[in-house]
Structure formats: structure tokens, C-alpha cells
C-alpha positions in Angstrom: -138.4 -85.7 25.3 -135.2 -87.3 27.0 -135.8 -90.8 27.7 -133.1 -90.7 30.2 -135.3 -88.5 32.5 -138.2 -90.7 32.5 -137.1 -94.4 32.4 -135.5 -94.3 35.9 -137.3 -93.9 39.4 -139.6 -91.0 39.6 -141.4 -90.0 42.8 -145.0 -90.3 42.7 -147.0 -87.3 43.8 -149.6 -87.7 46.6 -153.4 -87.9 45.9 -154.4 -84.4 45.5 -157.0 -82.4 47.2 -157.5 -80.3 44.0 -157.1 -81.7 40.4 -155.8 -78.3 39.3 -153.2 -78.2 41.7 -151.8 -81.7 40.8 -152.0 -80.9 37.0 -150.2 -77.6 37.5 -147.1 -79.5 39.3 -147.2 -82.0 36.5 -146.7 -79.1 33.9 -144.3 -77.4 36.3 -142.0 -80.8 36.2 -141.4 -80.5 32.6 -144.6 -81.8 30.7 -144.7 -79.3 28.2 -144.5 -81.7 25.1 -147.7 -83.9 24.9 -146.0 -87.2 24.7 -143.8 -86.2 27.7 -146.9 -84.8 29.6 -148.5 -88.3 29.2 -145.4 -90.3 30.2 -144.6 -87.9 33.2 -148.3 -87.5 34.3 -148.4 -91.4 34.4 -145.4 -91.8 36.2 -146.3 -89.4 38.9 -150.0 -90.3 39.2 -151.2 -92.2 42.6 -153.8 -93.7 40.7 -155.0 -94.8 37.1 -157.5 -91.9 37.3 -154.9 -89.3 37.6 -152.7 -91.2 34.7 -156.3 -91.0 32.7 -156.3 -87.3 33.2 -152.9 -86.7 32.3 -153.2 -88.7 29.0 -156.6 -86.8 28.2 -154.7 -83.4 28.9 -152.0 -84.5 26.6 -154.5 -85.3 23.9 -156.0 -82.1 24.1 -152.7 -80.2 23.7 -151.6 -82.4 20.7 -155.1 -81.4 19.1 -154.6 -77.7 20.0 -151.1 -76.6 20.5 -152.1 -73.3 21.5 -153.9 -74.7 24.6 -153.6 -72.4 27.7 -152.5 -73.4 31.1 -154.9 -75.3 33.4 -157.2 -78.3 32.8 -159.3 -78.5 29.8 -162.1 -80.6 28.3 -163.6 -81.3 25.0 -167.3 -81.3 25.3 -169.0 -82.8 22.5 -171.8 -85.4 23.2 -175.2 -84.3 23.7 -178.0 -86.7 25.0 -175.2 -89.5 24.6 -175.1 -88.7 20.8 -172.1 -87.3 18.8 -173.2 -86.9 15.3 -173.1 -83.3 14.3 -176.8 -83.7 13.1 -177.8 -84.6 16.6 -176.2 -81.6 18.3 -178.3 -78.7 19.2 -175.7 -76.3 20.7 -175.4 -73.3 18.4 -172.9 -70.6 17.5 -174.3 -67.4 16.8 -172.1 -64.3 16.2 -169.5 -65.6 18.5 -171.8 -66.7 21.2 -172.7 -70.2 22.2 -175.9 -71.5 23.6 -176.6 -75.2 24.5 -175.8 -78.0 26.8 -173.4 -80.9 26.7 -173.4 -84.1 28.6 -169.8 -84.5 29.9 -167.0 -82.3 31.2 -164.0 -84.1 32.2 -162.7 -82.9 35.6 -166.0 -80.7 36.1 -165.6 -77.6 37.8 -161.8 -78.2 38.1 -161.7 -77.4 34.3 -160.3 -74.1 33.4 -161.2 -73.9 29.7 -163.4 -75.8 27.3 -163.5 -76.8 23.7 -167.1 -76.9 22.6 -168.3 -78.0 19.0 -171.4 -76.2 17.9 -173.6 -75.9 14.7 -173.2 -73.0 12.6 -174.8 -73.8 9.4 -177.3 -71.6 7.7 -181.0 -72.8 7.7 -181.4 -75.5 5.1 -177.8 -76.5 4.9 -176.2 -79.7 6.1 -175.1 -80.0 9.7 -171.6 -78.2 10.0 -169.5 -77.8 13.4 -167.2 -74.9 14.5 -165.0 -75.7 17.5 -165.1 -73.0 20.2 -163.1 -72.0 23.1 -164.6 -70.8 26.1 -163.4 -69.9 29.8 -165.2 -71.9 32.6 -165.4 -68.7 34.7 -167.0 -66.7 31.8 -170.5 -65.3 31.9 -173.2 -68.0 30.9 -171.1 -71.0 31.7 -172.4 -73.5 34.2 -170.9 -76.8 35.2 -172.8 -79.1 37.4 -170.7 -81.6 39.0 -172.1 -85.0 38.9 -171.7 -88.2 41.3 -168.5 -90.2 40.7 -168.6 -92.9 38.1 -167.6 -96.5 38.7 -164.5 -96.0 36.6 -161.8 -93.5 37.8 -164.0 -92.1 40.5 -161.2 -89.6 41.7 -161.8 -87.7 38.4 -164.7 -85.7 38.8 -167.1 -84.8 35.9 -170.1 -82.6 35.1 -172.6 -81.5 32.7 -172.3 -78.2 30.9 -174.9 -75.5 30.2 -174.1 -72.3 28.0 -176.4 -69.4 27.8 -175.1 -66.7 25.2 -171.4 -67.4 26.2 -168.8 -65.3 24.2 -166.4 -67.6 22.7 -163.3 -67.8 20.4 -163.8 -69.8 17.2 -160.9 -72.0 16.1 -160.0 -72.1 12.3 -161.1 -75.4 10.5 -163.9 -77.7 10.4 -165.1 -78.6 13.8 -165.8 -82.4 13.1 -163.0 -83.3 10.6 -160.2 -81.2 12.2 -160.9 -81.6 15.9 -163.7 -84.0 17.0 -162.9 -86.9 14.9 -159.1 -86.9 15.1 -159.3 -86.3 19.1 -160.8 -89.7 19.5 -157.7 -91.1 18.0 -155.4 -88.8 20.1 -157.3 -89.7 23.5 -157.0 -93.4 22.8 -153.3 -93.1 22.3 -152.2 -90.6 25.0 -154.5 -92.3 27.6 -152.9 -95.6 26.7 -149.5 -94.0 27.0 -150.2 -92.7 30.5 -151.5 -96.0 31.8 -148.6 -97.9 30.5 -146.4 -95.3 32.2 -148.3 -95.7 35.5 -147.7 -99.4 35.2 -144.1 -99.0 34.4 -143.7 -97.0 37.8 -145.1 -99.8 39.6 -143.0 -102.3 37.8 -139.8 -100.4 38.9 -141.2 -100.2 42.5 -142.3 -103.7 42.8 -139.3 -105.1 41.0 -141.2 -106.9 38.3 -139.5 -109.3 35.9 -137.0 -107.4 33.5 -138.7 -108.9 30.5 -142.1 -107.4 31.6 -140.5 -104.0 32.4 -138.8 -104.1 28.9 -142.1 -104.9 27.3 -143.5 -101.9 28.9 -140.8 -99.7 27.6 -141.2 -101.2 24.3 -145.0 -100.1 24.2 -143.8 -96.5 25.1 -141.3 -96.5 22.5 -143.8 -97.5 20.0 -146.4 -95.1 21.0 -143.8 -92.4 20.8 -143.6 -93.1 17.1 -147.3 -93.2 16.6 -147.6 -89.8 18.4 -145.7 -88.2 15.7 -147.9 -89.3 12.9 -150.9 -87.1 11.8 -154.1 -88.6 13.7 -156.3 -88.5 10.6 -154.1 -90.5 8.3 -155.4 -94.0 7.8 -151.7 -95.4 8.2 -151.8 -94.0 11.8 -155.0 -95.9 12.6 -153.1 -99.2 11.5 -150.0 -98.1 13.7 -152.3 -97.5 16.7 -154.2 -100.8 16.2 -150.7 -102.6 16.1 -149.8 -100.7 19.3 -153.1 -101.9 20.9 -152.3 -105.6 19.8 -149.0 -105.4 21.6 -150.7 -104.1 24.7 -153.4 -106.9 24.7 -150.5 -109.3 24.4 -149.0 -107.9 27.5 -152.2 -108.1 29.7 -151.9 -111.5 31.0 -148.3 -111.0 32.3 -149.4 -107.6 33.9 -152.2 -109.2 35.6 -149.9 -112.0 37.1 -147.5 -109.5 38.3 -150.0 -107.2 39.9 -151.7 -110.1 41.7 -148.5 -111.2 43.1 -147.5 -107.8 44.5 -149.1 -105.2 46.9 -152.9 -105.6 46.9 -153.7 -102.0 46.5 -152.1 -101.7 43.2 -154.1 -104.7 41.8 -157.3 -103.1 43.3 -156.7 -100.0 41.7 -156.0 -101.6 38.4 -159.0 -103.8 38.5 -161.3 -100.9 39.4 -160.2 -98.7 36.6 -158.7 -100.8 33.9 -162.0 -100.7 32.0 -161.3 -97.0 31.0 -159.2 -98.5 28.1 -162.2 -100.4 26.7 -164.7 -97.5 26.4 -163.9 -96.9 22.8 -163.3 -100.3 21.7 -166.1 -100.5 19.2 -164.9 -97.2 17.4 -161.5 -98.6 17.6 -162.5 -101.8 15.6 -164.3 -99.7 13.0 -161.1 -97.7 12.4 -159.0 -100.9 12.2 -161.4 -102.3 9.6 -161.1 -99.4 7.6 -157.3 -99.2 7.8 -156.9 -102.8 7.2 -159.0 -102.7 3.9 -156.8 -99.7 2.7 -153.4 -101.7 3.2 -155.0 -105.0 2.0 -154.6 -106.8 5.5 -156.3 -109.9 6.2 -159.8 -109.1 7.5 -160.4 -109.9 11.3 -163.2 -112.1 11.4 -163.5 -112.9 15.1 -162.7 -110.5 17.9 -162.9 -111.1 21.7 
């Protein structure tokens, strides 16, 4: 990615009638590399929800570099549970049957990554990761009412009835579901910071704050080059989160002093970055122990 092309003014795309049309335009504008996709998507997003969608799509493409065009989703949770032993969706001779709680972008999605149980009877739970097309026979996505956070990004529930699929190489949990949690945290943060940086330019925020946002993006670029499963990557990501947390008071002040609609959008959707905080804290504890960092006794 050329930093020269993303640090200056970039025109924001209008709020789309169709999410897939918006995402297609982001890709056409040069979002091939996952990190660049998150940065450009954030810059061109009219809302934090669209920035979130860009970051989420970037994380998917970092996880699976062969991802096809169009919006994708990783559908893992069942009955709000994520452990392999709690999943009931099954893979049987390259067909999938089961259901999943959540499809990001709902019926706007074109393809899905679906972890499914495939162990033999009596063996410990084991997952494979499977690819299905949303238009394939036996795939049903039921769009659900908007959520309080990022309500402009639709979501749905998934039902699968003997759906033909492609099985990806590797272990579904260790190679895909588990590292995706790290990738999603990183790339969604990148897209959100990029969205805020665009507002900083438009509203002429103090240069010191603009530079802090650029610094966050530069640090995130280095984290994005690391293997997501490495414990050192967890430590680098936690350090990035600490820089982000230290920037929040200045961001809130700048937003409060500017046009009200930006502050309203941010206050509505900022919580999307807090949803994984408990899991992030556990990963930080393990990483800190591995590198003999001082334990964190008190967290806000």
C-alpha cells in the first residue's frame, strides 16, 4: 500500500442503498490488500457501520487470501456459544447441515465460511472450515431487525440443509476461527481509526491529534504483518489498543466541538470496539505472562 494515496483528502462515498454495491466500489478503488482495504474502506465510509464492514471484510481476506469477490461472513456461533463441543452443525461428505446465529451483512453476503463438526463418533470435537455460496441450494438467510450498534449493517440467521460445500485445508478452530478473532479486532480498529482520520482532515482537528491517528495506523500496519496466532502478535495488538485508549479523550473533545452528526454517529456505534474486550484481556494476560510483563491487576 502507498501511504501517499491514503493520507490526503479522499472523497467519502454516499450512504448506499445496497451494501454489496458499496463494497464493490471500495474494491474497485484499490482495496485489494487487506490492510489497504481496511484503510480505504474506513476513509470512504459515511458511517462507523460501513467502516466496520470494511474492516471485517479485510480480516476475512487476511484469514483466507483466496476469498472470492463480494461480501463474505464467518458464521461460527450457535446458541450464542462458540466452543467446538457446543456446535451442532455437521459436515458429512462435503455437505453441511445445521444453523448459525449470525451472518454479518445478512442477505447482502455472497459467500460464507462455516465451521462444522466432522469428527467420528466417540472422538473429541473437531472442526472443519467450509465455504458455501449464499445462493446455493439449501442455504437460507433470515434477515433480522437492526441492532442498536451499527444499525445500517444488516445481519441475519443462517440455516443449512444438506448444502454442498468446499472444505478448506487445516483445522477449522486452530487455523481459522481462533485467529480470526485477532484479525477482526485489528482490522476493524484500523477501519475505525481511518474513518476518524477522515473526519479529522475535514474538520481541521488539531495537528497533534491528526498525527496520533496516523501513528495508530502506522503501528497497525506492522501488527498486520505478523502471524495472528503468535503470542507476540497478541502483545503488539494489546500495545496498539493501549495507544488507542490513550487517544480517546482527545477524540471525544474534538468530536464534541465539531458538527453534531459526527459525534452522534460515533456515540451510537463506538461500542462495537468493546464487544471483544473480555477475550482481548485474556489474550493479553497470556501474552504478558509469556514475556514476563508486569501483571495487570486493575482494568477499567
